[in-house]
N, C-alpha and C positions, 0 to 999 in steps of 0.2 A: 357770645358767651364768655370768652376770655376777658372781655371788658368789665365784667362784674368784679374781678379781682386784679386791678392794674398793679403792676409790680413797682411802678415809680410814678409819683405825682407830686411835684414840688408845691402845687397849689392845693393839696388836700386839706380839708378842714378837720378840726379836732373834735372827736366825739368821746366824751367822758362817760364811762360806765360806772354806775353807782348802785351798790346793794341797798336794800331797804334799811338795813341796820346802820348805814352811814348817812342816811338822808337827813337826819337831824343835825349833823355836823359835817357838811359837805367838804370833801377833800380838795386840796390843791390838785391841779393848777387853777381851779375855779377861785376867783377872787371875791371880795365883798360885794362888788356890783353884781356878779353872777349869783351869789347866794341870795341876795335880795330878790332878784328876778325869779329864782327857783321858789322861794317862799311865796311870792306873789302869785305864782302859778300852781301852788299847792303840790309841789313836787314831793312825793313820798318814796321815790325809788321803787315804785311798783313795777312789776315785770312788763317791759315794753313801753313804759311811760316816757315820752319824749318832750323836752322843752328846748326850744331854740334860744340861742343867746346872741347878743350883739358882740361886735368886735372887742369891746372893752371888758368883756366878762372873763377873759382868760382862756375859754374854750368856746367852740361854736355851737355845741348842743350837749345836753345830758340825755342819757337813756337809763332807765331803771332796770335792775336785774332781779328784783324781788328778793328771794332768799339765796340768790346766787348759786343755784343748782340746776336751773332749767335753761339750756342753751337756746331754746326757742323763744326766750325773752327778746332775742335779737331778730326774731322771725319777720316782724313787720317793718323793720328799720329801713329797708331798701325803698319802700314805698311811702314811708312817712317823712323821712329826711328829705331836704331839698336835693334836687338833682346835682350830680357832681361827685367828686372823690372825697372820701372820709377816711381818717386814720383813727383807730381805736386806742384809747388811753385808759388807764386805771386798772383795778384789780378785778379779774373775772371770777375770783373765788374758786368754787369747785367746778366751774364750767370748763370743759376741755376746749382749748382755742381752735382746734380743727373743727370740732362740732359747731362751735360758734360761727365759724365761716360758712359751714354747710347750712346752718339755719338762716343766715343772712342771704345766701345765694338761693335757697329754696323759696324764701319770701320775695325775691326779686322776679320770680317767674311770672310771665304774662303770656297767655294764649292769644296770639295776634293773627292767626290765619284768616279770620273773617272780620275782625274789628280792630282798627288801629288803637293802640293804647293811648290814654290821655296824656301820659308823660313817660319819660324814661326812668328806670329805677336808679337810686343812688348806687355808688360803687364803693367797695371796701378795699383798702390797702391790706395785703396779707398781715395777719396778726402775729406778733412776735411769739415764737414757740409753736406755731401751727405748722402742720404739714400742708402747705398750700396746694401742692400737686394732688394730694389725696382729696382735699376739699373740692377742688375743681372737678376731678373725675366723678365724685359722688354727685355734685350738683348737675353736671352734664347728664348723668344717668337719670336723675330725678326728672329733669326737664324732658328727656326722651320719653320716659314712661308716661308722663302727664300729657305730652303732645299726642302720643298714640291713642291714649284713652279718650282724650277730649275731642278728637276728630270724629265727626258724625259718620255713621255707617255708610252714607252715600259716597263719602270720600275715603273710607277706610274699610273696603271690602277685602276679600282674600287676595285679590290682585295687588291692592295697595299695601297690604301687610307684607306680602312677599317683596315688594319694592323697598319697603323700609328695612327688611332683613338684608336685602342685597346691598343697600347703602351701608349698612353696618359692616357687612363682609368686606366691602371695598375699603372702608376706612382703616380696617385692621388687617387687610390682606389675608382674609380667611377664605376657605373653600366653601362653596354653597351649592346645593342642588335641591331641586323640587320635584316631587312626584304629584301629579295633578290629574283630576278628572277620572276617566275610566281606567287610566293606568294604575290608579289606587286599587281597583278591583283585581287587576292582573297580578299585583304584588301582595294581595291578601289583606288590604286595609278596608275590610268590609264595613266596619262601623263608621270610620271617618267618611267614607264615600257616601254612605246612606244619609248621614246627618246633613251633608252639604249638597246633595245631588239636585235638590229642588231650586237652588238659587241660580241667578244669572251668572255669578262669578263662581267658577268651579272650586270644589274643595281641594285641599292640597296639604301635603306634609313638606314643610320647609326644614332642611337640615343644614346647619352651619358647623364646620369643623375648623379648629384653630389650635395651634400649639404643637409642642414636641410629642411625637407619637410614643416616645419612651417615658413620658411623664404619666402620672396616674390619670386615668380616664374619668372625667366628670361629665355626666349627662344632666342637662337642664331642659325641662319640658314645660311648654306653656300652652294653655288652652286659648286658642285663637278664634273663638266664636265671635265674628265681627258684628253680628246682630242676631238676637235670639227672640223670634216671635213666639217661641214655645212649640213651633211646628203645629201639627194637627191638634194637639192638646194646647190650644192657643192661650196665651197669657191674656189677662185683662189689660185694658189700656194703661192703667196706672202701673202695672208691673212691667209693661213693655217700654215705658218712657225712657229709662236709663240703659236700655239694653245695648246701646253703642259701647258700653263699658264691659260687655261680656268677653272682650278680648283682653281684659286687664291682666289675666294671668300671663298671656303672651307678652304683653308690654313689660311686665315685671321680669319675666325670664330674659327678654332682650336687654333690658337695662342692667340686669345682673351680669349677663354675658359681656356687655360693654365694659363694666368695671373690671372683670377678669382679664380681658384683653388689654385694656389700657394700662393696668398695673403689671402686666406680664406675669400673672400668677403661674407657677410652674405646674400646669395641668394640661392634659389633652382635652380640650373643651368640645363637647358635642351638644349643640343647641338644637332642639326640635320644637317646631311650632306647628301644631295641628290647627290649620286654618279652614274655617267653613262658615257659611251663614246658614242658620237654622230657619229656613224659609218655608213657605207654603205654596205648593203648586200641585199639578196632577202627579208629579213624580215624587212627592214627599213620602218619607217613610211613615209607617203607620203603627199605632198601638197593636200589639199582637204579632208584629213581624218578628222574625228570627234572623239575626245577623251573625255572620261568621267573622271573627276577629283575626287580626294578624297572628295571634298566638294559637289560633285554631279552636278556641272556645266558642261555643254558640251562645248567643245572648238574646233572650226574649224581651221585647220592648213593652214595659208596663205603661210608660209615659214618655212621649216624645220631647217633653220639656226637661227630661233628665238626660240631656244630650252631651253635656260636657264630659262626663265620665266615659262616654263612648269614644270620643275622639282622643281623649287622653289615654285610654286603654290601648288603642292601637299604637300611639306614639311611644308609650312606655314599653310595649312589647318590642318595638324596633330598637329602642335604646338598650334594652337588656341583651340583645343579640351580640353587642360588642363588649360585653362583660365589663361594665363600668365599675370603678371603685365606689362611686356614690351616684345616686340619682336624686335630683330635686325636681319637684313639679309645682307649678303655680297655677291656680285656677280660681276664678270667681264661680265657685261650684254650687253652693247651696244657700238658700235663705235660712236654713236651720242654723248655720254658723252665725248669721247676723242676730238671730233671736238669742243665741247663747251668749255671744260676746260683743255684739254691737259692731259699728263700722270701723272703730279705731284700733281694735285689738285683733291681731292676726292669729287665728288658731292654726296649729300645725300638728301633724301626726308622724310619728316615727317609732320604730322598735329599737333604734340605736340610741341608747341612753347617753353615751358619750357625746354624740353629735347634738342631741337634744340639750344637754347641759351647755355645750359651747354656744349653741344658738341663743339660749336664754341669757348667757353672759354677754354675748354680742349685742343683743337687743337692749340690755340695760346700758351698755356703753354708748350706743349711738341714738338712744331715745326713739327706738323703733319697736314698740312693745309687741310681744308675742305670748301665746299661752299654749302649753302642750295639752293635747286632747288624747283620750284613750282609744287605742285600736282594740276595742272590746270584742274578744273572740266569741263571746256568747251571742252576738248579733250576726255573726258571719253566715250562719245557716239560713238566715232570711233571704239571702241572695241566691240560694240554690233553686234551679229551675225544675219544672216538672217535665216539660217536653224539650228542654234545652239545658245546657250546662249552667247557665246563669240567668237571672233577671236583672234589669237595670235599676231596680229599686228594692228597698226592703219592704216587708209586708205589714209592718205595724203602724206606719205613719209617724213613729217616734225616731229620735236619734238620727235624723236625716244626714247630718254631716258625717257622723261616724260610719253609717252604712255606705255612704259614698266613698269614704276613704278605704273601707274594707273591700269594696268593689275594685278600686284601683290596685290594692295590694295583690289581687289575684293575677295582675299582669307584670309584677316586678321581679319574678323569678327568684325570690329570696335574696336579692341584692340589697345592699344598704340603700335606704330610701327615706325621703322626707317629703311629705305632701303639705302644701299650704292652701287653705281654703279662705281666700282673702276677699275683701270688698273692692279694693282698688279705687276707692272714691271717697272724697271728703264731702259729706252732706252739708257742711256749713264752714264758714271761714274760721280759721284759727291762725295764730301767728306762725308764719312760714308754711302754712298748709291751707292754701285757698280752696274754695269750693271747686270741685272737679276731680279729674283723674289723679291718682296718687301711686307712688312707689311704696308699697306696704309689705313688710316682712322681708323683703329682699335686701334691704340695707343690713338687717340683723344677720341674714344668711351670708352676706359678704364678710362680715366680721368673723363669723364662724369658719368660713372657708380660709381666710387668712391664717387663723389659728391652726386649722387642720393641715394645710399645705405649706406652712412655714414661710409666709410672706410678711 
């Protein structure tokens, strides 16, 4: 990973960035030979457009920046440029140099667990004016989230997710503990246990703690459903195909925790991953069952495919017990969120206007778009039970993402809280964002946390 940004390379080739506005009068150090080659290749400075140059051209390649506002113009450079080391030259315009490095590193990602890559990515010398350490930690975290989501459920069950969390704890000397199997019932995690009890790999709550206990306590909760069959309310085959990514909330929570620990953010971090596989067997929980949560609330099951809010509810209730200053949760929770905002835009819910504003500002800064959604109190009564305290679904069929968020709010104890209903997946290739698992919304959250906690 560190090889993507080598600190010194005497043999580095020169990559000239060119905005579209300058493509008609290409700047030095490109010479007349290079300009002729650029014209012959119809170089217009379009975002991501690359033209290789001979040694006599003054530089070794050109890359277009488009309108010089989108850092992800560099997102495909690592795979389009020839292998080896490259040094960036020219004016980046409005593009932040640190974000440009992040885009380059994100585009260098290759999921190689099962198939050897055809080639190694190009490498980039740190850009002048960039925070190279920040760029590297963000890229490392992006790669972690993607690796976790891309790994099939056969190799990423609750046991494997626990192992990944333990590796993270070892890397940063954090404390970690796990409550698994029937011990969940003994400790009151009735919803998490029920969702995962039918699977071969036992359900579990994984808790990582790091940082000075005197610092503000920050809880980050991730939905770790390692595969979602839908349970007895079984999904159709098309809906089940990508359900290895249903632990994308946990992957994002872990990636954000990695950023916090790597940067030494002055918080007392409490990472909670509710890990389970929503499987089908004789022991599966059923529609109509009533479960008792860690908070003591009873919940009637309308649909076993609305399981993510159940495991999160128990994890949120645990987080609240330590009176955190702020709780963030990440989950691939509802298809309704995708209908509303599509795969690229991360909806979030919070009653904390100041944090919501900081989150939106952070999203704009790092090109990780989010959209604030309403915690509409008028829908809250849909969750009231008749023979239980709660139901796990609203009763109208509408506003599914909102009612899921309102369900979670019941378990937050009035603490400051923000919920992300993310997709955690790129359905098609885009510069720096290849098809597959993705870190979505949590880069924006990282920027907001730096603002909030003074890093």
